C-alpha positions as CSV (number, residue, x, y, z in Angstrom):
1,M,-17.6,-1.8,-10.5
2,S,-14.9,-1.8,-13.1
3,D,-11.4,-1.9,-11.7
4,L,-9.1,1.0,-12.3
5,K,-6.0,0.0,-14.3
6,F,-2.9,1.9,-15.2
7,N,-0.4,1.4,-17.9
8,S,2.6,1.3,-15.6
9,N,5.0,1.2,-18.6
10,N,3.8,4.4,-20.1
11,S,6.7,6.8,-19.9
12,K,4.4,9.7,-20.4
13,S,2.5,8.9,-17.3
14,R,3.2,11.5,-14.6
15,F,2.8,9.1,-11.7
16,K,3.8,5.5,-11.4
17,P,1.1,3.7,-9.3
18,T,1.9,1.6,-6.3
19,V,-0.5,0.0,-3.8
20,A,-0.5,-0.9,-0.1
21,T,-2.9,-2.3,2.4
22,V,-3.7,-1.2,6.0
23,V,-4.6,-4.4,7.9
24,V,-5.5,-3.7,11.5
25,Q,-6.4,-6.6,13.7
26,N,-7.1,-6.2,17.5
27,G,-5.5,-2.7,17.4
28,R,-2.3,-4.0,15.7
29,L,-1.1,-3.0,12.2
30,L,0.5,-5.4,9.8
31,M,3.9,-4.2,8.5
32,V,6.7,-5.7,6.5
33,R,10.4,-5.0,6.6
34,E,11.7,-4.2,3.1
35,A,14.4,-6.6,1.6
36,R,15.8,-4.6,-1.3
37,G,17.3,-1.3,-2.4
38,A,17.8,1.9,-0.5
39,D,14.8,1.0,1.8
40,R,16.2,-2.3,2.9
41,R,15.4,-3.1,6.5
42,K,12.8,-0.3,6.8
43,W,9.3,-1.0,7.9
44,N,6.5,-0.4,5.4
45,L,2.9,-1.5,4.7
46,P,2.4,-4.6,2.6
47,G,2.3,-3.5,-1.0
48,G,4.3,-2.7,-4.1
49,K,4.1,-2.1,-7.8
50,V,1.1,-2.5,-10.0
51,D,1.9,-4.9,-12.9
52,Q,1.2,-3.9,-16.5
53,G,-2.6,-4.0,-17.0
54,E,-3.3,-5.1,-13.5
55,A,-6.3,-3.6,-11.5
56,L,-5.3,-1.7,-8.4
57,V,-7.4,-3.9,-6.1
58,A,-5.9,-7.1,-7.6
59,A,-2.4,-5.7,-7.1
60,A,-3.1,-4.8,-3.5
61,R,-4.5,-8.2,-2.7
62,R,-1.6,-9.9,-4.6
63,E,1.2,-7.9,-3.0
64,T,-0.2,-8.5,0.5
65,L,-0.5,-12.2,-0.1
66,E,3.0,-12.4,-1.6
67,E,4.7,-10.5,1.2
68,T,2.8,-11.8,4.2
69,G,0.9,-15.0,3.4
70,C,-2.3,-13.2,4.4
71,V,-5.4,-13.3,2.2
72,V,-7.3,-10.0,2.5
73,R,-10.5,-8.5,1.4
74,L,-10.4,-4.8,0.6
75,T,-13.0,-2.8,2.6
76,G,-12.3,0.8,1.6
77,V,-9.8,3.4,0.5
78,L,-7.6,5.1,3.1
79,G,-6.2,7.5,0.6
80,L,-3.8,8.4,-2.2
81,Y,-0.4,9.5,-1.3
82,A,2.2,11.1,-3.7
83,Y,5.9,10.6,-3.1
84,M,9.2,10.7,-4.9
85,T,11.0,7.4,-5.4
86,T,14.7,7.0,-4.7
87,S,15.3,7.3,-8.4
88,R,13.6,10.7,-8.3
89,K,10.4,9.6,-10.1
90,H,7.0,10.6,-9.0
91,S,4.8,7.8,-7.6
92,L,1.2,7.7,-6.4
93,R,0.4,5.1,-3.7
94,F,-3.2,3.9,-3.4
95,I,-3.7,2.6,0.1
96,F,-6.6,0.4,0.9
97,W,-8.2,-0.7,4.2
98,A,-8.1,-4.5,4.3
99,Q,-9.4,-7.3,6.5
100,M,-7.6,-10.5,6.8
101,V,-9.9,-13.4,5.7
102,G,-7.5,-16.3,5.3
103,G,-3.9,-17.5,5.2
104,S,-1.5,-17.0,8.0
105,L,1.3,-14.5,8.7
106,Q,4.4,-15.9,7.1
107,A,6.9,-13.5,5.6
108,D,8.0,-14.5,2.1
109,L,11.8,-14.0,2.4
110,D,12.1,-13.6,-1.3
111,E,9.9,-10.5,-1.0
112,V,10.6,-9.0,2.5
113,L,12.9,-9.6,5.5
114,D,10.0,-9.9,8.0
115,A,6.3,-9.4,8.6
116,Q,4.9,-8.5,12.0
117,W,2.0,-7.0,13.8
118,F,2.7,-3.8,15.7
119,D,0.6,-1.8,18.1
120,L,-0.3,1.5,16.5
121,D,1.5,3.4,19.3
122,E,4.7,1.4,18.4
123,V,4.5,2.5,14.8
124,R,3.9,6.1,15.8
125,D,7.0,6.0,18.0
126,M,9.3,4.5,15.3
127,S,12.1,6.7,14.3
128,V,12.3,8.1,10.7
129,H,15.3,5.8,10.2
130,E,13.1,2.7,10.8
131,L,10.4,3.7,8.3
132,W,10.0,3.6,4.5
133,K,9.2,7.2,3.4
134,P,8.6,8.4,6.9
135,S,6.7,11.5,5.9
136,V,4.2,9.3,4.0
137,L,3.9,6.7,6.6
138,K,3.4,9.2,9.4
139,R,0.5,10.8,7.3
140,V,-0.9,7.3,6.7
141,L,-0.8,6.5,10.4
142,R,-2.5,9.8,11.3
143,D,-5.3,8.9,8.8
144,V,-5.5,5.4,10.2
145,L,-5.9,6.7,13.8
146,R,-8.6,9.1,12.5
147,E,-10.3,6.1,10.8
148,R,-10.4,8.0,7.5
149,R,-12.2,5.9,5.0
150,Y,-13.5,6.4,1.4
151,P,-15.7,3.9,-0.3
152,M,-14.3,1.6,-2.9
153,S,-16.6,3.3,-5.4
154,M,-14.1,6.2,-5.3
155,L,-12.0,4.3,-7.8
156,R,-14.9,4.1,-10.3
157,D,-15.3,7.9,-10.0
158,L,-11.5,8.3,-10.5
159,E,-11.6,6.1,-13.5
160,A,-14.5,8.0,-15.0
161,A,-12.6,11.3,-14.5
162,A,-9.4,9.8,-16.1
163,V,-11.4,8.6,-19.2
164,A,-13.1,12.0,-19.5
165,S,-9.8,13.8,-19.5
166,A,-8.1,11.5,-22.1
């Protein structure tokens, strides 16, 4: 399968892609506390921006490792979630199911303030003031609880559609 890549510096692009991972282990969800900007101190999924020419799957693995110290294997696609950034730009977040296969939980304090495992009920009960983009994360949590999962091949189909429309 070829990896879907975006030109994240293309000013004509309608959406700026970001990635995140859902790592659930023993009923607990891995989350990070943001260190920068307007979202400082808010809980989020491990993830971030896609580097120029970087494949989405590579970006998701890289961001998770950088922020948490956890090596992950992507096992499926949870979904794609559109949102508006704090600078009023459209963004599209590709969220992947992931399984921890190595490393150990250690927050990189250059990237995030903290990384922790939370019971899914704890996350559901967090206030909107504690969460990054609460409307997005609440939808994500609902999809996690429903165990919504798409195959990784979905990205190949998306890539084919993007090439056909270019």
